[in-house]
C-alpha positions as CSV (number, residue, x, y, z in Angstrom):
1,X,90.0,131.7,85.2
2,X,90.1,131.4,89.0
3,X,88.8,128.2,90.7
4,X,87.5,130.3,93.6
5,X,84.0,130.6,92.0
6,X,81.2,128.7,93.7
7,X,79.7,127.5,90.5
8,X,79.4,128.8,86.9
9,X,77.8,127.7,83.7
10,X,80.1,127.9,80.6
11,X,77.8,127.3,77.7
12,X,76.7,123.6,78.3
13,X,79.5,122.9,80.8
14,X,78.6,123.5,84.4
15,X,81.6,124.2,86.7
16,X,81.1,123.3,90.3
17,X,83.6,124.0,93.1
18,X,81.4,123.5,96.2
19,X,81.5,119.9,97.6
20,X,77.9,120.2,99.0
21,X,76.6,121.6,95.7
22,X,78.2,118.8,93.7
23,X,76.9,116.1,96.0
24,X,73.4,117.6,96.0
25,X,73.4,117.7,92.2
26,X,74.5,114.0,92.1
27,X,71.9,113.0,94.6
28,X,69.2,114.6,92.5
29,X,70.5,113.0,89.3
30,X,70.3,109.6,91.0
31,X,66.7,110.3,92.1
32,X,65.3,111.9,89.0
33,X,67.5,111.1,85.9
34,X,67.2,107.8,84.1
35,X,70.8,108.2,82.9
36,X,73.7,106.9,85.0
37,X,76.7,109.0,86.2
38,X,80.1,108.6,84.7
39,X,83.1,110.0,86.5
40,X,86.6,110.8,85.1
41,X,88.9,111.9,87.9
42,X,91.9,114.0,86.8
43,X,94.5,116.4,88.0
44,X,94.0,118.7,85.0
45,X,96.6,119.5,82.3
46,X,94.2,117.5,80.1
47,X,95.6,115.6,77.0
48,X,94.2,113.1,74.5
49,X,94.5,110.3,77.1
50,X,92.0,112.1,79.3
51,X,89.8,112.9,76.3
52,X,89.9,109.2,75.4
53,X,88.4,108.4,78.8
54,X,85.6,111.0,78.1
55,X,84.9,109.4,74.7
56,X,84.6,106.0,76.3
57,X,82.3,107.4,79.0
58,X,80.0,108.9,76.3
59,X,79.3,105.4,75.0
60,X,77.4,104.8,78.3
61,X,74.9,107.5,77.4
62,X,75.4,108.9,80.9
63,X,75.8,112.2,82.7
64,X,79.6,112.9,82.6
65,X,81.5,114.5,85.4
66,X,85.2,115.3,85.1
67,X,87.1,116.4,88.2
68,X,90.2,118.5,88.3
69,X,92.0,118.4,91.6
70,X,95.8,118.5,92.0
71,X,95.9,116.3,95.1
72,X,98.7,117.4,97.5
73,X,98.5,114.1,99.5
74,X,99.9,112.1,96.7
75,X,103.0,114.2,96.2
76,X,105.9,113.0,98.4
77,X,108.1,115.7,96.7
78,X,106.6,119.1,97.4
79,X,108.7,120.6,94.5
80,X,106.9,118.2,92.1
81,X,103.6,119.5,93.4
82,X,104.6,123.1,92.8
83,X,105.8,122.3,89.3
84,X,102.8,120.2,88.3
85,X,101.4,121.8,85.1
86,X,98.2,123.8,85.6
87,X,96.2,124.7,82.5
88,X,92.7,125.3,83.8
89,X,91.5,127.7,81.1
90,X,92.7,125.4,78.3
91,X,91.1,122.4,80.2
92,X,87.8,124.2,80.3
93,X,87.8,124.7,76.6
94,X,88.6,121.1,75.9
95,X,85.8,119.9,78.3
96,X,83.3,122.3,76.7
97,X,84.2,121.0,73.2
98,X,83.8,117.4,74.4
99,X,80.3,118.4,75.7
100,X,81.0,117.3,79.3
101,X,78.1,118.0,81.6
102,X,80.0,118.9,84.8
103,X,83.4,119.9,85.8
104,X,84.0,119.5,89.6
105,X,87.0,121.6,90.6
106,X,87.1,121.7,94.4
107,X,89.4,123.8,96.5
108,X,92.2,122.1,98.5
109,X,90.9,123.6,101.8
110,X,87.5,122.1,101.2
111,X,88.8,118.6,100.4
112,X,91.2,118.8,103.3
113,X,89.9,121.1,106.0
114,X,92.1,121.8,109.0
115,X,90.5,119.0,111.1
116,X,90.9,116.3,108.4
117,X,92.2,113.1,109.9
118,X,91.3,110.1,107.7
119,X,93.1,108.1,105.1
120,X,92.3,105.0,103.1
121,X,95.1,102.4,102.9
122,X,95.2,99.4,100.6
123,X,97.9,97.6,102.5
124,X,99.7,95.2,100.3
125,X,99.3,96.4,96.7
126,X,100.9,99.8,97.5
127,X,104.1,98.1,98.7
128,X,105.4,97.5,95.2
129,X,106.8,99.3,92.1
130,X,106.0,103.1,92.4
131,X,105.0,102.7,96.1
132,X,108.6,101.8,97.0
133,X,110.0,105.2,96.1
134,X,106.8,107.3,96.7
135,X,106.0,106.9,100.4
136,X,102.4,107.7,101.1
137,X,101.6,108.3,97.4
138,X,98.9,105.6,97.0
139,X,97.4,106.4,100.4
140,X,96.8,109.9,99.1
141,X,95.4,108.5,95.8
142,X,92.9,106.1,97.5
143,X,91.9,108.6,100.1
144,X,91.0,111.4,97.6
145,X,89.4,109.0,95.1
146,X,87.1,107.6,97.7
147,X,86.2,111.1,98.8
148,X,85.4,112.1,95.2
149,X,83.4,108.9,94.8
150,X,81.3,109.8,97.9
151,X,80.7,113.3,96.5
152,X,79.9,112.4,92.9
153,X,78.2,109.1,93.5
154,X,79.1,107.6,90.1
155,X,77.9,104.4,88.5
156,X,81.0,104.2,86.4
157,X,84.6,105.6,87.0
158,X,87.1,105.7,84.2
159,X,90.9,105.4,84.7
160,X,93.8,105.1,82.2
161,X,96.0,102.0,82.1
162,X,99.2,104.0,82.0
163,X,99.0,104.2,85.8
164,X,98.5,100.5,86.0
165,X,99.4,100.1,89.7
166,X,97.0,102.9,90.6
167,X,94.2,101.1,88.6
168,X,94.8,97.8,90.3
169,X,94.7,99.5,93.8
170,X,91.5,101.4,93.0
171,X,89.9,98.2,91.8
172,X,90.9,96.5,95.0
173,X,89.6,99.4,97.2
174,X,86.3,99.4,95.3
175,X,85.9,95.7,95.8
176,X,87.0,95.7,99.5
177,X,84.6,98.5,100.4
178,X,81.7,97.1,98.4
179,X,81.3,100.3,96.4
180,X,78.5,100.1,93.8
181,X,80.8,101.5,91.1
182,X,82.1,99.8,87.9
183,X,85.8,100.7,87.4
184,X,86.4,100.9,83.7
185,X,90.0,101.1,82.2
186,X,91.1,102.6,79.0
187,X,94.3,101.6,77.0
188,X,97.3,103.9,77.1
189,X,97.0,106.8,74.5
190,X,100.4,107.5,72.9
191,X,102.0,110.3,71.0
192,X,102.9,109.5,67.3
193,X,106.4,108.4,68.4
194,X,105.0,106.1,71.0
195,X,105.6,108.1,74.2
196,X,102.7,107.5,76.6
197,X,100.7,110.7,77.0
198,X,101.3,112.3,80.4
199,X,100.7,115.8,81.8
200,X,104.5,115.7,82.7
201,X,105.7,115.4,79.1
202,X,105.5,119.1,78.6
203,X,108.2,119.5,81.2
204,X,110.7,117.6,79.1
205,X,113.4,119.6,77.4
206,X,113.8,119.2,73.6
207,X,116.7,116.8,74.0
208,X,114.9,114.8,76.7
209,X,111.8,114.6,74.5
210,X,113.9,112.9,71.8
211,X,115.1,110.3,74.3
212,X,111.7,109.6,76.0
213,X,110.2,107.5,73.1
214,X,112.8,104.8,73.6
215,X,110.8,103.8,76.7
216,X,108.0,102.5,74.5
217,X,110.4,101.2,71.8
218,X,112.2,99.2,74.4
219,X,108.9,97.7,75.6
220,X,107.9,96.8,72.1
221,X,111.3,95.2,71.4
222,X,111.0,93.2,74.7
223,X,107.5,92.0,73.7
224,X,108.7,91.0,70.3
225,X,111.6,89.0,71.6
226,X,109.4,87.3,74.2
227,X,106.9,86.2,71.5
228,X,109.8,84.7,69.6
229,X,110.7,82.6,72.6
230,X,108.1,82.7,75.5
231,X,110.3,80.3,77.5
232,X,112.5,83.2,78.5
233,X,112.6,84.0,82.2
234,X,111.4,87.3,83.6
235,X,115.0,88.2,84.6
236,X,116.2,87.6,81.0
237,X,113.5,89.8,79.5
238,X,114.1,92.7,82.0
239,X,117.8,92.4,81.7
240,X,117.7,92.8,77.9
241,X,115.3,95.7,78.2
242,X,117.5,97.4,80.8
243,X,120.5,97.1,78.3
244,X,118.4,98.6,75.5
245,X,117.4,101.6,77.6
246,X,121.0,102.2,78.8
247,X,122.2,102.0,75.2
248,X,119.6,104.7,74.3
249,X,120.7,107.2,77.0
250,X,118.0,106.3,79.6
251,X,120.3,105.9,82.5
252,X,118.1,106.5,85.5
253,X,116.0,103.3,85.7
254,X,113.9,103.0,88.9
255,X,112.4,99.6,88.0
256,X,111.7,97.2,85.2
257,X,109.4,94.3,86.3
258,X,107.1,91.7,84.8
259,X,103.9,91.4,86.9
260,X,100.6,89.6,87.1
261,X,98.1,92.4,87.1
262,X,95.6,90.6,89.3
263,X,97.8,90.9,92.4
264,X,101.1,92.5,91.5
265,X,103.0,89.3,91.8
266,X,106.2,88.6,89.9
267,X,106.2,85.4,87.8
268,X,109.6,83.9,87.2
269,X,108.3,82.5,83.9
270,X,106.0,85.1,82.3
271,X,103.0,84.4,80.2
272,X,101.3,86.5,77.5
273,X,98.8,87.9,80.0
274,X,101.5,89.5,82.1
275,X,102.7,93.1,81.9
276,X,106.1,94.6,81.6
277,X,106.1,97.7,83.8
278,X,108.7,100.4,84.0
279,X,109.6,103.6,85.7
280,X,112.5,105.8,84.6
281,X,113.7,109.4,85.2
282,X,114.7,111.5,82.2
283,X,116.3,114.7,83.4
284,X,114.1,115.7,86.4
285,X,111.0,114.1,85.0
286,X,109.8,110.7,86.2
287,X,107.9,108.7,83.5
288,X,106.1,105.3,83.8
289,X,104.8,103.0,81.1
290,X,103.7,99.4,80.6
291,X,102.9,96.9,77.9
292,X,101.1,93.6,78.0
293,X,103.2,90.7,76.8
């Protein structure tokens, strides 16, 4: 189904592509509807992680808006943008079955017209972890998220905890700019073998897919060992996890860190409230995960 349509109703789901129309609908909702607005921003290729966000939003008894927009500004590798999975027809079916009220699927040329000049930068938090290898990625995320916030005017916005750094940055942006939006997180949803659900997982080969679950198994092992002896240093924990991954054929490790999620600082002596965060590459696919100690 093409996204070029202006708007269309598919049973109960209303599909909107026009920025002005979506904003007008949301302004009217805020004026006339006693229910609040819940927003779930996505890039499509929806999986159970996204559906978990929708289920959590439903508990708010609110009008639910899901966005699908593959944001070119957050891809520093254009090949990755081209290969990003696009499953719009299947996504529509899932949203309809979840009884979502609106799907907002804007066109790239409308989000970024030819004279577009503005970006939103959360200065310090982006200069860690994924931001070190993905130049401009988080500027692209915060810029498009703020723009979508301004169009959909949500009371609540839901984000998954798999993208932990992204969640921390969006919370900071919302706080810094005094946005009247409650950012609500949802725990990582995993496959039966522990692999964190991601739209990229379908691009793994069969062999790579058998290797990928060792990311989570390694995190669980590191957590277990830390609970046995929580006097261990961060460097000891991350060194042991690195050895575990290498032993299980995960050879391209971008980073393994233990962080304080309030400010992305790196405690030398971790506590149970800290997170182990990890990024690896399996084949050509970059995967991230995290686990609270």
